[in-house]
C-alpha positions in Angstrom: 59.0 180.1 94.5 56.0 180.4 96.9 57.1 177.3 98.8 60.4 178.9 99.6 58.9 182.0 101.1 56.0 180.4 103.1 57.6 180.9 106.5 58.7 184.5 105.9 57.3 187.5 107.8 55.9 190.4 105.8 58.9 192.6 106.2 61.4 190.0 104.8 63.0 191.3 101.6 63.0 187.8 100.1 59.2 187.8 100.3 59.0 191.0 98.4 61.4 189.8 95.7 59.4 186.6 95.3 56.2 188.5 95.1 57.7 190.8 92.5 58.9 187.7 90.5 55.4 186.3 90.6 54.1 189.6 89.3 56.7 189.5 86.5 55.4 186.1 85.5 51.9 187.3 85.5 52.7 190.3 83.4 55.0 188.5 81.0 54.3 187.9 77.3 52.5 184.6 77.1 54.9 183.5 74.4 57.7 183.8 76.9 55.8 182.5 80.0 52.9 180.3 78.9 49.7 180.4 80.9 50.2 176.9 82.1 53.2 178.0 84.1 50.9 180.1 86.2 48.5 177.4 87.0 50.7 176.3 89.8 50.3 179.6 91.6 47.8 178.1 94.1 50.8 177.5 96.4 50.8 181.3 97.2 47.7 180.7 99.3 50.0 179.3 102.0 52.3 182.4 102.0 50.6 184.2 104.9 53.3 186.8 105.1 52.1 188.2 101.7 49.5 191.0 102.1 46.0 189.7 101.5 45.3 192.5 99.0 48.4 191.7 97.0 47.7 188.0 97.1 44.1 188.4 96.0 44.9 190.8 93.2 47.6 188.6 91.8 45.6 185.5 92.2 42.6 186.9 90.4 45.0 188.0 87.6 46.4 184.5 87.4 42.9 183.0 87.2 42.2 185.4 84.4 45.3 184.4 82.4 44.8 180.7 83.0 41.0 180.7 82.3 40.4 179.6 86.0 42.9 176.8 86.0 45.0 176.8 89.3 46.3 174.1 91.6 45.3 173.8 95.2 41.8 175.2 94.5 40.4 174.5 98.0 43.3 176.3 99.7 42.9 179.3 97.4 39.2 179.4 98.1 39.8 179.1 101.9 42.2 182.0 101.9 
């Protein structure tokens, strides 16, 4: 999902929809959406149209759910 919205500006409604979907995955029951699914959330570091506060909050929540496992760790740290 993040890959698809990388080029979008902050005011693009598709970016908001994608961010809301990511939020739903984070908040989902772990029986429905296992933590392993969220470990690929590092790609969101490239979505520069996403507000930094939203990105950092949701990324920290992902790291909490996945016990620190996330892809693209360097890019996440750089952002």
